[in-house]
N, C-alpha and C positions, 0 to 999 in steps of 0.2 A: 668688255663684251659680255653679253648675257645670252642665255638660251633663246629668249624671245627675239633678240636681235638676229640670231642665227636663223631662226625660222623665217622672220620677216625678209631677211636677205635672200634666202632660197626662193621664197615666193616672188620677190621682186625680180630676180633674175629670170624666173620662168615667165612672169607676166610680160616683161619687156621683149624677151625673145619671141614669145607668142604674138605680141602686138606687131612686131616687125614682119612676122610671117602671116599676118592678118587672120589669126586663128581666134575664133569666138572664146576659146578657153583663156584668153588673156584677161577677160573681165572677172571671172571668179577668183583666179589666182591673185589678181590685182586687189580685189576686195579683201582677201585675207591679209595681204601685205599692209594695206593702208590701215586696217583695223589694228594691227599690231604696232605699227609706227605711231599711231595716235598715243599709245601708252609710252613708248620710248621717248618721244619728243616732249611729253609732259614732264617726265623725269629729268630730261636734259635742259628744261626751261627754255626750249625753243618754241615759244607759244604760237608764233605765226605758222610754223610747220605743223604744230599740233592741230591748230584749227583747220589748217589745209587738209589734214587727214579726214576730218569730219566732213568737209565738203567733198573730198575724193570718194568717200563712201557713196554719196548721192550720185556723183558723176560716174562711178563704176557701174551702178545699177542702170543709169541712163545710157551709157555707152553700150552696155550688154544688150539692152532693149533695142537700141537703134541698129546695132550690128545684126541682131537676131532677126529683125524685121526685114532687113535688106534694102535693096534699091527700089526705085519706083515700080519696076516690073516684077517685084517680089524676089528678084535674084540677089546676088551678092552686092552689098553697098560698094560703089565704086570709089576709088581714091580720086580726089580732085584738088585743084588749087584754090586758095582763098580768093574771093572777089576783092577788088581793091578796098572797098569799104570795110570788109571784114578784116583784111590785113592791117590797114593803117588805123582803123578804129580799135581793133583789138590791142595793137601795140600801144596806142596812145592811152587807152583805158588802163592797161596793165601798168604802164609807167606811172600814171597818176595815182592809182591805188597803192602801188608800191611805196611812193613817196609819203603818202598819207598814213599808211600802216606803219612805215618805219618811224615816222615822227611820233605816232601814238604809242608804239612799243617802247621807244626810247624815253618818252616822257612819263608814261603811266604804269609801266611794269618793271620788274627786275630782270626782264628778258636778256638773254645772252645774245650778243651780235644782232641787235634789233634791225638795223638797216639791211644787212645781208640776209637775215632771216625773212624779212618782209619781201625783199626782192625775189628771193628764190621761191617763196610761197606764192606770190602773186603771178609770176611768170609761169609757174607750174600749173596754175589754174587755167591760164590761157592755153597752154600746150594740151592740157587734158581735154578742155572743151573742144579744141580743134581735132584732137585725136578721136574723140567720140564721133565726129562727123567725117572722119577719114580725110582731113585736109593735110596735104603733105608737108606744109610749112610747119606743122606741129613739131616735126623732128628737129628743125632748126632751133626752135625755142627750147626743146629738150636739151640740145647740145649746150646752149647758153646756161641753162639751169644746172646741168651737170658740171660744167666748168667752174661755176660759182660755188656749188655745193660741196665739192671735194675739199677745198681748204677750210670751209666752215665746219664740216664734220670732223675733220682732222683737229681743228682747234678745240673741239669739244671732247676729243678722245673717243669718238664713236668710230673706231677703226674698221669694224666690219661694214658699217654704213658707208664710210669713206671708200673702202674697196668696192662696195656695191655700186656707188655712183661713178667710179672710175670705169667699171665694166659697163654701166649704163651708157657712158659716153661712147664706147665702142659700138654698143648695140644701136645707139641713136644714129651713128653714122651709117650702120648697116640698114636701118629702117629708112633713113633718108634716101639712100641709093635705090633701095628696092621700090619705095613708093613713087619716087620721081620717075624711075624706069617704067612703072605701070602707067603713069600719066602720059609719058612721052610716046608710049607704044599704041 
């Protein structure tokens, strides 16, 4: 455990909690977290997760802009469900990219846990893209990512990050309930 992991963990907790509450502040706190995790994952040789943080930087800025702009009427961006093409297309694409990235990491790098690393990274991208557009199914994907990430980070000895993803799992359930409730009302 390092001080940088401690700060990244605190920012991550704040960001996910704020996301579940639909606060615009989830984006700047998330931006700080992913920037720090880029360094942490480089040092842990989790290259897919490291690259993911670079993409997250762009997605944090995108999500911040979309949420700040609001809905069609200039109001708050509403939570919605994924259209069937978004849902099945997103899941199929994430699965295909995960398999390709896992194979590449296993063959071309000294990456640690390449298949699991690729899977969590790829499905995190899908979840983050959906989160940026307030698609409630993003929380289901986050739950999957968190369930897979906890043992991966434990295997790497990233105990604070392991604990963070355990808390993320609880927060993802909270976000799922809150966002589904908003869609249903």
